[in-house]
N, C-alpha and C positions, 0 to 999 in steps of 0.2 A: 652426685649422685649420693654423696653424704647426707648433701642438706636434705635433697629428696627423698631419701631413707627416713628420712630425720619427720616428714614433713607428712609421711605413710606409716609412722607411728603409730600401735596399737591404742587405744581408749583402753584405761585399766576399769575395773570398778565390779559391775552387776551383770548379771544377765542382760539384764534389759537393755548395755551400752554395748551393742558389736564393734568391731574396730572398722576403722577408714578403709579397710583393705577391701573390707570385706561387705560394704555399705558400695563403692565404687565398681566392684564386679557384680552386685546386682544390677546396676543400670544395664537399658538395654543400648546406652548412643556406645559408644567409643570412645572413651579417655585416654588421653596421652600425654605423657609430661614431658617437653623438649629444652634440650641448653640451646642459647645462641647459636655455638655453633652446625645445629642440627643431629645432634646424636640421641636418642630414645631413650628418659633414662625412667620411665613407668607407662605401662599399658595392661586397660583391664581385660577380662574376660569377655568381651565386648568387641575390645577389637583383635585378639587373639581369634574370634572367628568373622572378622571382617575382613584383616591381612591375612589368615588360612595360618597362620603358625604363633609358636607358643612363646609365651613373653619372655621365658628364658632365653629361645635365642632373638628375638625382632630387638630386645633392649640391649643397649649400644653400640645400634647401629645408625648410621646415617636415614634421614629419613630420606633422605633422593631412593634410598635402593628400594621405598615403599613406595613414594610419591612421583609420577614424572616429574622430570622438570620444570615443563610446561605447564605444572598445574595452579591455578587459580587457589588452591589451598597455599599451595607456597608461596604465593604473593600475599596473603591473610597474612602466614607467620613472621614475614620481612616486613610488615603495614606494622604489627600488631610489636614485633622488635624497634622499629623507627621509633613509632610515637609514645607508647609503653602504656598505650589506652589498650580496651578491650575491642573487639572486630567483631560484628557478627555480619555473616554472607549463607542465602539460602539461594537453592535451585543450581548447586558449583555442580560440576560434570568430577568423576572421580573417575578412570577408566584405567588397569593395564592390565595385562596378556594373564599376570594372575590369577587375577578375583574378576574379570573382565570391567561390565559399564553399571556405572551405580550415578544415583543422581542424590547428594547428599544436602543437610541441611550444615553450616560452622560455624561454631562460637570459637572465637580465640583470645584469653586474657595471660594479661603477667601474672605470674604467681605474684600472693604477695606477700613482704617481706622478704621473696628468693627472685630480684629483678634479672638471674642469668636465667630464668626459666620460664616457659612460657605454656599454658596448658590450656590444650586444643581441644575439642568437644565437636564429635562426627556422629552425627544421625540421619540414616540415612531413609531416602523420603521414599521410597519402594513400596513401604508397607502400605503407604494409601494409595501411593498409584497404582498397586494391588486392587484395592478396594475397588477403587475408580471403573477400572478393568476387569473386574470381577461383575460389577453393576451391569458394563456393559454386554458381558456374555449372557449372564443371566436376559437381561434384554432381546438376546439374539434368539438365547433358547426358547422365548417364551413365542418370538413372532415363529419359530418353526414349528410352533408345537401349535401355535393359530395355523398356519398353511397347514400342516396334518392334518386338523381336525375340519378344515373349511373342504380343502380336499376329499375325504371321505364323507362327510356329509351331501357335498354339494355337487362334485364329479360323476363319482362310482353310480350313482342310483341313473342320470340320463346316458352314462357308457353301458347299462346294463341292457336299456333297452336299446341304444346302437347295435350292441352288437348280436341279442337276440331280431334285429330286424333283418342286419349283416345274415345268420344264419338261414330263415325263412325266402332273402331273397337267393341263397346260392342255390335253395332244395328247386328250384324251380327255373331256375337261371340257363344261357348256353354251356359251354365249354369254356366260352370265353370269357365270359358273365362271371363264371363261376368263381374263375380267380380275382377280380378284383375285390368281389365278395368276400374272398378270404380272406384277400386282405387287408380289407376293414377289420375283417374279429378277428384279426391275430393283429395290427397296430392296436386294436380296443385291449387286446387279455394285457399287451407289455405297457399299455397306459395306465391299465390296473396293477402289475405286478410295481410301477413305477411308484403310485399311492397307497399300495403295502410295504413298499419300504419306507415311507415318512412315514406311517403309523407307529413306529418306535419312536417317534418323539411323543407320541400321544400322553399326556399329562393322568389320561386317566385308566391305567395300571400300575397302583403303588405296587412296592417293594419291600419283603420286609430285610431289616436289619438285626445285624451279627457282628460278634466277634470275628473279626477276618484277619489270619494268618498272613499277611500281606506279601511277604517273600517265598510263600506256597505261591503264591498268586504269579509273583514276578518269574517262579522258577519254570510253573504252569508257561508264562508265555513263551520264554526263551525258547524249551523245547519245543514250543510251534514253534519258532521261528526256526531254530535251528534245521529241521525239517524241513522245512520249504523256501517261504521268502529270504530267509535269511544266512543261506547257505557258506554268504559268503564273507560275514562277517565273524571278528574276532568279538567277544562277551566277555569287559571287564564286571566281574561285581564288589561294591564297595559298600556293604553292609553294615547297617551296624544288631550285629548279634543280641539287642538285651530289648527290640523297640516293643513297645507294647500292641496291642493287639488295635487295629482298625474296627470303628464304628461303622459298617456294612455291606452291601449286598454282593458277596463272593461271584453269583458270575459275571454283575455288571463291573466289578471294577474287573474283571477277566480283558473283560469288550472294553473298555478305557483304554488297558497297558498295551492290549494285543493290537488296536488302532496305531497306538504311540510307536509300538515298536515299528508293525510293520510302515510308518512314515520315514523312520530313521533308516530302516533298512533300505528303503526306496532312494533314500538320500546317497547313499553313500554307492562305490561303487568300485572295483577294483581289490587285489592282495588286502590292499593296507585300512582295508573298509573293520570301523571296531565303533562296540557300539557299549555305551559306558552306565550300568543302571548301580543308582546311589539310594539307602535310606540312611534319614539319618532324623532324633530327635532333637528338637527345636526350641528350646525351652521360656514362656513369655511370650511365646506367640496368641495374639489376642487382637479377632477384627467387632467392629464395632460399625454393624448396615445401621445406613438409613435405616428410620422407621420401626427400628425394633431399641428395648433399650436393653437387652442383654448383649451380652459377649462372648462371642465364635471363640473357642479355644481351636489353633488347629494346629499341633506341635507335629504333627508325622508330615514328614516331607518327602517325598519320589521324586528324584528327576532321573529321566530319560534324557543321558548325551551321544549323540552322531558327530563324524568329525565331516560329515556332507559340506560343500559349496555354501551353505547354507541359506537363508530366505532372507528375498528383497527388502528393504526395509517396506519400502511404498504398499508391502500388504501387510506386511505383519500384524499392523494394529486390526484388521481384517479379518486373520488366519480362522477365527472361531464362530466367524459367520458363516450362515447357509449357503454355498455353493459358490464357496471361493476358494481356489486350488490354486496350487503353484505347480502342480503334475499336468501335464499334457493330456493326459486321458482321464483325468480324476473328478468326480461327481460334483467336491467340495461339499460334502456329508458327512466324511467318515470325521474330521475336530469337530462339528456344530453339536455331533452326538457326544462324543465325549464332555466338552462343555455343560450339556444339560444334566451328563449323568453326575458329574463332578458336582454340577450344582444342587441337582435332587440327593446326594449326600452329605451338604451344608461346607462343603470344600472349594475349595479356589483353584483354579490352574493359570500357569501363566508362564509366556514365551521370551526364550532372552539367542537370539539367534546372530552369528556373526560368521566370517566366511571360513571356515574348517571346524564350527562348530555352536551348534544350536542343539539348545534343551528348554527339555517344555517341563517345568518343574510343577508335581501338584498336592497340594498343602491339605488335610483329611484329620478328620477330628479323630480322636483314642476314645477306644470301648472304656465306658466309667466302672460298668458293672463288676469289672475283676481288675485285682491288682496284680496278677500275676505278670508275667514277663514270659515273653515267647524266644526260642532260637534256631536260627534256621538250622532247619536240617541237614 
């Protein structure tokens, strides 16, 4: 421990020379220093977020308490210890009941002049995977938008003619034929109603962005749920009270989280049903999308977690596509609409589902026109 402390000694001198610990804490990768007997001697801020614990609590504990014994990450540490050389591995799984499932890149190396310690760097691949998934969601949203436009222009016009013809036939038909003509007219009206539902996916209706208090949005959808579809649910709120404003459209965001909350409530049943609403500010979360030189800053993370049965892995990758659903009577349009609205806001949405724990994460841009913070009322 003393050797590691000496290694992390702050550099002296001018303001242009930051201390080493400040530099390590500024990194987005998890940095750990582990002794040969498996004791954690140092953990930076990114490691605190990954393992969901403070450095003061986790240092001094054995790495086996954080990483399962059968994890390939521990095999990497053993290889470094035995060989005395650096080892890199890419795409390793890291899964625990506490932090969920992650895909990570790992770099481990002996510390120079301190052979009894290994430095371990863990870089999450979830950001890159999120970009890939978001591009898929954008493609799905564009497909639905194109379908909506096609239905509106190519189908509604002939349906109007069919309905008019059926009405004329009904006026001059026998009583029995009137029923058939009325059936044609009613079914035509039903198809038009379905097409009108698809109009919400159209790109032809821009909306205004403004500073939105996301806690007010969540409070509104929670109250709507408690009065109707989520009467059986116990809500848990884990809010960051200093969260900045979201840059978005209030009504559209209500639609997003109302759909997600309804899905979560329908996935649960019984007296133990629980939904956890979480808001957090994630420093340094930026995305660079293909075809754009700009980097999108998405620091605001809103999560909705339920303790239902979970979503089958076979359809998790398609849940934001139109007409894909895991509900017997679902239309498969709710999450497709959510993906489109989130995309219109310049944000991303992710799904993490396991038995007894399903989480939808929505990451959105903040309002940069005002520096003031808001607090949940």
